[in-house]
MIMARVEX-14575 format. One record per atom (N, C-alpha, C): residue number from 1; x, y, z; residue in three letters; atom name. Coordinates in nm, 2 decimals. Layout:
 resi      u      v      w resn name
  NUM      X      Y      Z  ALA   CA
...
// end
This chain:
 resi      u      v      w resn name
    1  10.68  10.18   5.70  GLY    N
    1  10.70  10.06   5.68  GLY   CA
    1  10.84  10.11   5.82  GLY    C
    2  10.96  10.18   5.83  ARG    N
    2  11.03  10.17   5.90  ARG   CA
    2  11.09  10.29   5.95  ARG    C
    3  11.00  10.39   5.99  GLY    N
    3  11.03  10.50   6.00  GLY   CA
    3  11.01  10.58   6.14  GLY    C
    4  11.01  10.66   6.18  PHE    N
    4  10.97  10.72   6.31  PHE   CA
    4  10.89  10.63   6.42  PHE    C
    5  10.78  10.59   6.42  ALA    N
    5  10.71  10.58   6.47  ALA   CA
    5  10.76  10.43   6.50  ALA    C
    6  10.78  10.33   6.40  PHE    N
    6  10.80  10.21   6.43  PHE   CA
    6  10.94  10.20   6.48  PHE    C
    7  11.04  10.25   6.47  GLN    N
    7  11.17  10.25   6.60  GLN   CA
    7  11.10  10.30   6.74  GLN    C
    8  11.03  10.41   6.73  ARG    N
    8  10.99  10.46   6.85  ARG   CA
    8  10.89  10.32   6.93  ARG    C
    9  10.82  10.26   6.86  LYS    N
    9  10.79  10.14   6.91  LYS   CA
    9  10.88   9.99   6.93  LYS    C
   10  10.97   9.99   6.87  GLN    N
   10  11.07   9.89   6.87  GLN   CA
   10  11.16   9.95   7.02  GLN    C
   11  11.17  10.07   7.04  LYS    N
   11  11.25  10.12   7.16  LYS   CA
   11  11.12  10.08   7.28  LYS    C
   12  11.04  10.09   7.27  ILE    N
   12  10.90  10.09   7.40  ILE   CA
   12  10.92   9.92   7.44  ILE    C
   13  10.92   9.84   7.33  GLU    N
   13  10.94   9.72   7.37  GLU   CA
   13  11.04   9.66   7.42  GLU    C
   14  11.17   9.75   7.38  ARG    N
   14  11.35   9.69   7.46  ARG   CA
   14  11.30   9.74   7.61  ARG    C
   15  11.23   9.90   7.62  GLN    N
   15  11.21   9.91   7.77  GLN   CA
   15  11.13   9.82   7.86  GLN    C
   16  11.06   9.77   7.79  TYR    N
   16  10.95   9.71   7.83  TYR   CA
   16  11.00   9.54   7.87  TYR    C
   17  11.10   9.48   7.79  ARG    N
   17  11.10   9.33   7.79  ARG   CA
   17  11.25   9.35   7.90  ARG    C
   18  11.33   9.50   7.91  LYS    N
   18  11.42   9.51   8.01  LYS   CA
   18  11.34   9.51   8.15  LYS    C
   19  11.26   9.61   8.18  LEU    N
   19  11.16   9.57   8.28  LEU   CA
   19  11.11   9.40   8.37  LEU    C
   20  11.12   9.38   8.24  LEU    N
   20  11.03   9.25   8.29  LEU   CA
   20  11.16   9.17   8.36  LEU    C
   21  11.30   9.17   8.25  ARG    N
   21  11.42   9.10   8.30  ARG   CA
   21  11.44   9.14   8.48  ARG    C
   22  11.45   9.24   8.48  LYS    N
   22  11.50   9.29   8.60  LYS   CA
   22  11.34   9.26   8.77  LYS    C
   23  11.27   9.23   8.66  GLY    N
   23  11.13   9.17   8.81  GLY   CA
   23  11.19   9.12   8.83  GLY    C
   24  11.18   9.00   8.68  ARG    N
   24  11.28   8.84   8.74  ARG   CA
   24  11.35   8.81   8.82  ARG    C
   25  11.47   8.91   8.77  LYS    N
   25  11.55   8.90   8.91  LYS   CA
   25  11.51   8.90   9.03  LYS    C
   26  11.45   9.03   9.04  VAL    N
   26  11.43   9.10   9.21  VAL   CA
   26  11.32   8.95   9.28  VAL    C
   27  11.27   8.89   9.19  ARG    N
   27  11.15   8.79   9.22  ARG   CA
   27  11.22   8.65   9.26  ARG    C
   28  11.33   8.61   9.20  SER    N
   28  11.41   8.48   9.21  SER   CA
   28  11.46   8.53   9.35  SER    C
   29  11.54   8.66   9.33  GLN    N
   29  11.65   8.69   9.46  GLN   CA
   29  11.54   8.67   9.59  GLN    C
   30  11.42   8.72   9.57  GLN    N
   30  11.32   8.73   9.71  GLN   CA
   30  11.31   8.57   9.74  GLN    C
   31  11.28   8.50   9.62  ASP    N
   31  11.22   8.33   9.64  ASP   CA
   31  11.37   8.30   9.74  ASP    C
   32  11.50   8.32   9.67  ASP    N
   32  11.60   8.26   9.72  ASP   CA
   32  11.59   8.31   9.91  ASP    C
   33  11.56   8.41   9.95  LEU    N
   33  11.56   8.47  10.04  LEU   CA
   33  11.44   8.38  10.17  LEU    C
   34  11.32   8.33  10.11  PHE    N
   34  11.25   8.28  10.17  PHE   CA
   34  11.25   8.12  10.16  PHE    C
   35  11.30   8.06  10.09  THR    N
   35  11.33   7.90  10.00  THR   CA
   35  11.43   7.82  10.18  THR    C
   36  11.35   7.76  10.22  ASP    N
   36  11.41   7.66  10.37  ASP   CA
   36  11.50   7.71  10.42  ASP    C
   37  11.47   7.87  10.48  THR    N
   37  11.60   7.88  10.55  THR   CA
   37  11.52   7.92  10.73  THR    C
   38  11.45   7.81  10.73  TYR    N
   38  11.37   7.80  10.86  TYR   CA
   38  11.48   7.70  10.96  TYR    C
   39  11.46   7.75  11.07  PRO    N
   39  11.55   7.66  11.12  PRO   CA
   39  11.50   7.54  11.16  PRO    C
   40  11.59   7.44  11.17  GLU    N
   40  11.56   7.28  11.19  GLU   CA
   40  11.45   7.29  11.27  GLU    C
   41  11.50   7.29  11.38  HIS    N
   41  11.36   7.25  11.54  HIS   CA
   41  11.18   7.35  11.53  HIS    C
   42  11.22   7.50  11.44  LEU    N
   42  11.12   7.54  11.39  LEU   CA
   42  11.01   7.48  11.30  LEU    C
   43  11.11   7.42  11.21  LYS    N
   43  11.04   7.42  11.04  LYS   CA
   43  10.94   7.35  11.03  LYS    C
   44  10.87   7.25  11.13  HIS    N
   44  10.74   7.16  11.14  HIS   CA
   44  10.66   7.30  11.18  HIS    C
   45  10.64   7.41  11.25  LEU    N
   45  10.56   7.48  11.27  LEU   CA
   45  10.54   7.56  11.15  LEU    C
   46  10.61   7.62  11.10  TYR    N
   46  10.67   7.71  10.98  TYR   CA
   46  10.56   7.62  10.83  TYR    C
   47  10.59   7.47  10.83  LEU    N
   47  10.49   7.40  10.72  LEU   CA
   47  10.35   7.41  10.76  LEU    C
   48  10.31   7.41  10.89  ALA    N
   48  10.18   7.36  10.97  ALA   CA
   48  10.07   7.53  10.93  ALA    C
   49  10.18   7.59  10.98  GLU    N
   49  10.11   7.76  10.94  GLU   CA
   49  10.09   7.73  10.75  GLU    C
   50  10.16   7.72  10.69  GLU    N
   50  10.14   7.68  10.55  GLU   CA
   50  10.03   7.64  10.50  GLU    C
   51  10.04   7.50  10.51  GLU    N
   51   9.92   7.43  10.52  GLU   CA
   51   9.76   7.52  10.56  GLU    C
   52   9.78   7.55  10.66  MET    N
   52   9.67   7.63  10.75  MET   CA
   52   9.66   7.79  10.63  MET    C
   53   9.77   7.83  10.58  LEU    N
   53   9.74   7.93  10.51  LEU   CA
   53   9.65   7.90  10.30  LEU    C
   54   9.73   7.80  10.28  LYS    N
   54   9.63   7.71  10.14  LYS   CA
   54   9.48   7.66  10.18  LYS    C
   55   9.50   7.56  10.34  LYS    N
   55   9.31   7.61  10.31  LYS   CA
   55   9.22   7.74  10.33  LYS    C
   56   9.28   7.81  10.43  ARG    N
   56   9.26   7.95  10.40  ARG   CA
   56   9.19   8.01  10.24  ARG    C
   57   9.28   8.00  10.20  ARG    N
   57   9.26   8.05  10.01  ARG   CA
   57   9.16   7.96   9.97  ARG    C
   58   9.15   7.84   9.98  ARG    N
   58   9.06   7.77   9.95  ARG   CA
   58   8.89   7.82   9.95  ARG    C
   59   8.82   7.83   9.88  THR    N
   59   8.67   7.83   9.91  THR   CA
   59   8.60   7.70   9.99  THR    C
   60   8.51   7.71  10.05  PRO    N
   60   8.44   7.59  10.07  PRO   CA
   60   8.35   7.55   9.99  PRO    C
   61   8.31   7.60   9.85  GLY    N
   61   8.23   7.53   9.74  GLY   CA
   61   8.29   7.47   9.63  GLY    C
   62   8.44   7.47   9.66  ASP    N
   62   8.57   7.40   9.56  ASP   CA
   62   8.54   7.25   9.51  ASP    C
   63   8.53   7.18   9.38  SER    N
   63   8.52   7.02   9.40  SER   CA
   63   8.70   7.04   9.42  SER    C
   64   8.65   6.85   9.46  VAL    N
   64   8.76   6.79   9.48  VAL   CA
   64   8.89   6.81   9.41  VAL    C
   65   8.87   6.77   9.27  LEU    N
   65   8.92   6.84   9.12  LEU   CA
   65   9.00   6.98   9.18  LEU    C
   66   8.95   7.04   9.16  SER    N
   66   9.02   7.21   9.22  SER   CA
   66   9.11   7.22   9.32  SER    C
   67   9.04   7.08   9.44  GLU    N
   67   9.14   7.11   9.55  GLU   CA
   67   9.29   7.06   9.53  GLU    C
   68   9.28   6.95   9.41  GLU    N
   68   9.40   6.87   9.41  GLU   CA
   68   9.48   6.99   9.35  GLU    C
   69   9.44   7.00   9.22  LYS    N
   69   9.50   7.11   9.12  LYS   CA
   69   9.59   7.20   9.24  LYS    C
   70   9.48   7.29   9.32  ALA    N
   70   9.54   7.39   9.38  ALA   CA
   70   9.65   7.33   9.49  ALA    C
   71   9.64   7.20   9.55  ASN    N
   71   9.74   7.10   9.62  ASN   CA
   71   9.89   7.14   9.52  ASN    C
   72   9.92   7.08   9.40  LYS    N
   72  10.00   7.04   9.34  LYS   CA
   72  10.06   7.14   9.28  LYS    C
   73   9.98   7.27   9.26  ALA    N
   73  10.00   7.43   9.25  ALA   CA
   73  10.11   7.43   9.37  ALA    C
   74  10.01   7.50   9.45  THR    N
   74  10.06   7.52   9.58  THR   CA
   74  10.23   7.47   9.63  THR    C
   75  10.26   7.34   9.63  ASP    N
   75  10.33   7.23   9.63  ASP   CA
   75  10.42   7.29   9.57  ASP    C
   76  10.45   7.33   9.45  THR    N
   76  10.56   7.36   9.36  THR   CA
   76  10.63   7.48   9.43  THR    C
   77  10.53   7.59   9.49  CYS    N
   77  10.58   7.72   9.51  CYS   CA
   77  10.66   7.70   9.65  CYS    C
   78  10.75   7.79   9.64  THR    N
   78  10.83   7.77   9.78  THR   CA
   78  10.83   7.90   9.87  THR    C
   79  10.74   7.99   9.79  PHE    N
   79  10.69   8.10   9.90  PHE   CA
   79  10.56   8.06   9.93  PHE    C
   80  10.52   8.08  10.07  PRO    N
   80  10.38   8.04  10.13  PRO   CA
   80  10.29   8.14  10.10  PRO    C
   81  10.30   8.27  10.08  TYR    N
   81  10.19   8.40  10.02  TYR   CA
   81  10.21   8.41   9.91  TYR    C
   82  10.25   8.34   9.83  ARG    N
   82  10.23   8.29   9.70  ARG   CA
   82  10.08   8.31   9.63  ARG    C
   83  10.02   8.37   9.54  SER    N
   83   9.88   8.32   9.51  SER   CA
   83   9.87   8.18   9.41  SER    C
   84   9.78   8.12   9.41  VAL    N
   84   9.78   8.00   9.32  VAL   CA
   84   9.77   7.99   9.23  VAL    C
   85   9.79   7.90   9.13  VAL    N
   85   9.80   7.97   8.99  VAL   CA
   85   9.69   7.87   8.96  VAL    C
   86   9.63   7.94   8.90  THR    N
   86   9.46   7.95   8.78  THR   CA
   86   9.52   7.80   8.68  THR    C
   87   9.36   7.74   8.67  GLU    N
   87   9.39   7.64   8.62  GLU   CA
   87   9.43   7.70   8.44  GLU    C
   88   9.35   7.79   8.40  GLY    N
   88   9.35   7.83   8.24  GLY   CA
   88   9.50   7.86   8.24  GLY    C
   89   9.64   7.82   8.33  LYS    N
   89   9.73   7.88   8.30  LYS   CA
   89   9.76   7.81   8.20  LYS    C
   90   9.84   7.89   8.10  PHE    N
   90   9.94   7.74   7.99  PHE   CA
   90  10.07   7.80   8.00  PHE    C
   91  10.11   7.71   7.96  LYS    N
   91  10.25   7.72   7.93  LYS   CA
   91  10.34   7.83   7.86  LYS    C
   92  10.47   7.89   7.88  LYS    N
   92  10.42   8.00   7.76  LYS   CA
   92  10.50   7.95   7.68  LYS    C
   93  10.51   7.96   7.53  LYS    N
   93  10.51   7.93   7.39  LYS   CA
   93  10.69   7.98   7.38  LYS    C
   94  10.74   7.92   7.32  THR    N
   94  10.84   7.97   7.27  THR   CA
   94  10.84   8.02   7.17  THR    C
   95  10.97   8.10   7.17  SER    N
   95  10.96   8.20   7.01  SER   CA
   95  10.96   8.11   6.86  SER    C
   96  11.00   8.02   6.90  ASN    N
   96  10.94   7.94   6.74  ASN   CA
   96  10.77   7.92   6.68  ASN    C
   97  10.73   7.90   6.81  GLN    N
   97  10.56   7.84   6.86  GLN   CA
   97  10.53   8.00   6.79  GLN    C
   98  10.58   8.11   6.89  LYS    N
   98  10.47   8.23   6.83  LYS   CA
   98  10.51   8.26   6.70  LYS    C
   99  10.66   8.25   6.65  ALA    N
   99  10.68   8.28   6.50  ALA   CA
   99  10.56   8.19   6.41  ALA    C
  100  10.56   8.06   6.41  LYS    N
  100  10.46   7.95   6.37  LYS   CA
  100  10.39   8.04   6.35  LYS    C
  101  10.23   8.06   6.48  GLU    N
  101  10.16   8.12   6.45  GLU   CA
  101  10.13   8.21   6.38  GLU    C
  102  10.25   8.34   6.44  GLU    N
  102  10.23   8.44   6.34  GLU   CA
  102  10.24   8.46   6.19  GLU    C
  103  10.30   8.34   6.18  TYR    N
  103  10.30   8.28   6.00  TYR   CA
  103  10.17   8.20   5.99  TYR    C
  104  10.14   8.14   6.05  GLU    N
  104  10.00   8.10   6.00  GLU   CA
  104   9.88   8.20   6.03  GLU    C
  105   9.91   8.29   6.11  LYS    N
  105   9.82   8.41   6.12  LYS   CA
  105   9.79   8.47   5.97  LYS    C
  106   9.92   8.52   5.93  ILE    N
  106   9.95   8.60   5.82  ILE   CA
  106   9.88   8.55   5.67  ILE    C
  107   9.95   8.38   5.68  LYS    N
  107   9.89   8.30   5.56  LYS   CA
  107   9.75   8.29   5.55  LYS    C
  108   9.68   8.27   5.71  ALA    N
  108   9.54   8.29   5.63  ALA   CA
  108   9.46   8.42   5.62  ALA    C
  109   9.52   8.50   5.73  GLU    N
  109   9.48   8.65   5.61  GLU   CA
  109   9.50   8.69   5.47  GLU    C
  110   9.63   8.65   5.43  ARG    N
  110   9.64   8.67   5.31  ARG   CA
  110   9.53   8.59   5.21  ARG    C
  111   9.54   8.43   5.21  ALA    N
  111   9.43   8.33   5.19  ALA   CA
  111   9.29   8.43   5.20  ALA    C
  112   9.26   8.46   5.31  ARG    N
  112   9.09   8.53   5.28  ARG   CA
  112   9.12   8.67   5.21  ARG    C
  113   9.20   8.75   5.19  LYS    N
  113   9.19   8.84   5.13  LYS   CA
  113   9.24   8.81   4.93  LYS    C
  114   9.26   8.72   4.93  LYS    N
  114   9.27   8.67   4.80  LYS   CA
  114   9.14   8.61   4.77  LYS    C
  115   9.10   8.55   4.86  GLU    N
  115   8.99   8.53   4.80  GLU   CA
  115   8.86   8.58   4.77  GLU    C
  116   8.85   8.67   4.88  GLU    N
  116   8.77   8.82   4.83  GLU   CA
  116   8.78   8.91   4.73  GLU    C
  117   8.94   8.88   4.69  ALA    N
  117   8.94   8.99   4.56  ALA   CA
  117   8.90   8.91   4.45  ALA    C
  118   8.98   8.77   4.43  GLU    N
  118   8.92   8.71   4.28  GLU   CA
  118   8.76   8.68   4.32  GLU    C
  119   8.69   8.69   4.44  LYS    N
  119   8.55   8.71   4.39  LYS   CA
  119   8.49   8.82   4.32  LYS    C
  120   8.54   8.95   4.43  ARG    N
  120   8.52   9.09   4.39  ARG   CA
  120   8.52   9.08   4.22  ARG    C
  121   8.66   9.03   4.16  LYS    N
  121   8.65   9.01   4.02  LYS   CA
  121   8.56   8.95   3.91  LYS    C
  122   8.53   8.81   4.00  GLN    N
  122   8.44   8.78   3.94  GLN   CA
  122   8.31   8.83   3.93  GLN    C
  123   8.26   8.91   3.99  GLN    N
  123   8.14   8.95   4.04  GLN   CA
  123   8.12   9.10   3.91  GLN    C
  124   8.28   9.14   3.90  ARG    N
  124   8.25   9.26   3.84  ARG   CA
  124   8.30   9.19   3.64  ARG    C
  125   8.38   9.11   3.67  GLU    N
  125   8.30   9.04   3.50  GLU   CA
  125   8.22   9.03   3.47  GLU    C
  126   8.12   8.98   3.58  GLU    N
  126   7.96   8.90   3.53  GLU   CA
  126   7.93   9.03   3.52  GLU    C
  127   7.92   9.11   3.62  ALA    N
  127   7.80   9.30   3.57  ALA   CA
  127   7.86   9.33   3.41  ALA    C
  128   8.02   9.34   3.41  GLN    N
  128   8.00   9.37   3.27  GLN   CA
  128   8.02   9.28   3.17  GLN    C
  129   7.97   9.16   3.17  ARG    N
  129   7.96   9.05   3.07  ARG   CA
  129   7.78   9.10   3.07  ARG    C
  130   7.70   9.14   3.13  LEU    N
  130   7.52   9.14   3.16  LEU   CA
  130   7.56   9.29   3.08  LEU    C
  131   7.61   9.41   3.13  TYR    N
  131   7.61   9.53   3.08  TYR   CA
  131   7.66   9.52   2.92  TYR    C
  132   7.74   9.43   2.87  LYS    N
  132   7.75   9.45   2.73  LYS   CA
  132   7.64   9.38   2.66  LYS    C
  133   7.62   9.25   2.73  GLN    N
  133   7.48   9.19   2.65  GLN   CA
  133   7.39   9.26   2.64  GLN    C
  134   7.33   9.37   2.72  LYS    N
  134   7.23   9.42   2.71  LYS   CA
  134   7.27   9.55   2.67  LYS    C
  135   7.37   9.63   2.58  LYS    N
  135   7.37   9.70   2.54  LYS   CA
  135   7.39   9.66   2.36  LYS    C
  136   7.42   9.51   2.36  MET    N
  136   7.44   9.51   2.23  MET   CA
  136   7.30   9.47   2.16  MET    C
  137   7.19   9.39   2.24  GLU    N
  137   7.06   9.39   2.23  GLU   CA
  137   7.01   9.52   2.17  GLU    C
  138   7.05   9.59   2.28  ALA    N
  138   6.99   9.78   2.24  ALA   CA
  138   7.00   9.82   2.12  ALA    C
  139   7.18   9.76   2.10  TYR    N
  139   7.19   9.85   1.96  TYR   CA
  139   7.18   9.76   1.81  TYR    C
  140   7.14   9.62   1.86  LYS    N
  140   7.06   9.56   1.74  LYS   CA
  140   6.91   9.63   1.69  LYS    C
  141   6.87   9.57   1.82  ILE    N
  141   6.68   9.70   1.78  ILE   CA
  141   6.71   9.82   1.71  ILE    C
  142   6.79   9.90   1.80  LEU    N
  142   6.82  10.02   1.77  LEU   CA
  142   6.86  10.08   1.60  LEU    C
  143   6.93   9.97   1.54  SER    N
  143   6.99  10.01   1.44  SER   CA
  143   6.97   9.93   1.33  SER    C
  144   6.82   9.87   1.36  LYS    N
  144   6.77   9.76   1.25  LYS   CA
  144   6.72   9.91   1.15  LYS    C
  145   6.75   9.85   1.01  LYS    N
  145   6.68   9.93   0.92  LYS   CA
  145   6.58   9.85   0.86  LYS    C
  146   6.46  10.01   0.77  THR    N
  146   6.37   9.91   0.71  THR   CA
  146   6.41   9.92   0.55  THR    C
  147   6.40   9.87   0.44  LYS    N
  147   6.43   9.78   0.33  LYS   CA
  147   6.48   9.90   0.20  LYS    C
  148   6.39  10.05   0.24  LYS    N
  148   6.47  10.15   0.21  LYS   CA
  148   6.57  10.19   0.24  LYS    C
  149   6.65  10.14   0.39  GLY    N
  149   6.74  10.16   0.48  GLY   CA
  149   6.72  10.31   0.61  GLY    C
  150   6.60  10.32   0.61  GLN    N
  150   6.57  10.43   0.68  GLN   CA
  150   6.49  10.35   0.80  GLN    C
  151   6.55  10.39   0.93  PRO    N
  151   6.52  10.38   1.09  PRO   CA
  151   6.43  10.28   1.11  PRO    C
  152   6.44  10.18   1.16  ASN    N
  152   6.29  10.11   1.20  ASN   CA
  152   6.21  10.19   1.34  ASN    C
  153   6.13  10.26   1.30  LEU    N
  153   6.07  10.34   1.43  LEU   CA
  153   5.96  10.24   1.51  LEU    C
  154   5.93  10.17   1.48  ASN    N
  154   5.83  10.09   1.51  ASN   CA
  154   5.88  10.00   1.63  ASN    C
  155   6.00   9.97   1.61  LEU    N
  155   6.13   9.88   1.68  LEU   CA
  155   6.15   9.96   1.81  LEU    C
  156   6.20  10.10   1.80  GLN    N
  156   6.28  10.16   1.87  GLN   CA
  156   6.19  10.25   1.94  GLN    C
  157   6.05  10.25   1.90  VAL    N
  157   5.92  10.27   2.00  VAL   CA
  157   5.92  10.20   2.11  VAL    C
  158   5.91  10.04   2.05  GLU    N
  158   5.88   9.92   2.12  GLU   CA
  158   5.99   9.88   2.19  GLU    C
  159   6.07   9.94   2.20  PHE    N
  159   6.20   9.93   2.25  PHE   CA
  159   6.20  10.01   2.43  PHE    C
  160   6.16  10.15   2.39  LEU    N
  160   6.15  10.24   2.45  LEU   CA
  160   6.01  10.22   2.57  LEU    C
  161   5.94  10.19   2.48  LEU    N
  161   5.80  10.14   2.58  LEU   CA
  161   5.84  10.03   2.67  LEU    C
  162   5.92   9.90   2.64  GLN    N
  162   5.96   9.78   2.72  GLN   CA
  162   6.06   9.87   2.82  GLN    C
  163   6.15   9.93   2.79  LYS    N
  163   6.22  10.04   2.92  LYS   CA
  163   6.17  10.11   3.03  LYS    C
  164   6.07  10.15   2.97  ILE    N
  164   5.97  10.26   3.07  ILE   CA
  164   5.90  10.12   3.19  ILE    C
  165   5.85  10.02   3.14  GLN    N
  165   5.81   9.95   3.18  GLN   CA
  165   5.91   9.86   3.27  GLN    C
  166   5.96   9.88   3.28  GLN    N
  166   6.14   9.81   3.32  GLN   CA
  166   6.16   9.87   3.48  GLN    C
  167   6.16  10.00   3.40  ASN    N
  167   6.12  10.12   3.51  ASN   CA
  167   6.03  10.11   3.67  ASN    C
  168   5.91  10.10   3.57  THR    N
  168   5.80  10.12   3.67  THR   CA
  168   5.74  10.01   3.75  THR    C
// end
């Protein structure tokens, strides 16, 4: 549960989150440097260059839809050299959503395991029932006696013959 390996894993996760936070701070500071610091009389030149870079990033085979999405994505960017946001990118999930997903996944896994265990139990019970039934039939045949109380060898030999025929 919470031994050495778990503590080590937690430590590594904390360090990773710390690095991510630092990376966000550095990136936001860089973004602040490059946003709207153009001189007013040269601003139109920078904007024209930004548009040219947008067009260069697009491939000629792109459809109209992907161009519109790329334009929307790059319009939101303040830094002209940032790459275009891909179409498949999803919004980040909140911790509550992540917890719910994790809970649902664990719940589904438990239900699946429970169902498998129930199925195995039923198979085992069925096998035991068949085994007991065969044993009882064999016992009845082998324990039959003649009128004088002697074992009925005819039935025993027939039973052995059936058993051999089933095996071959």
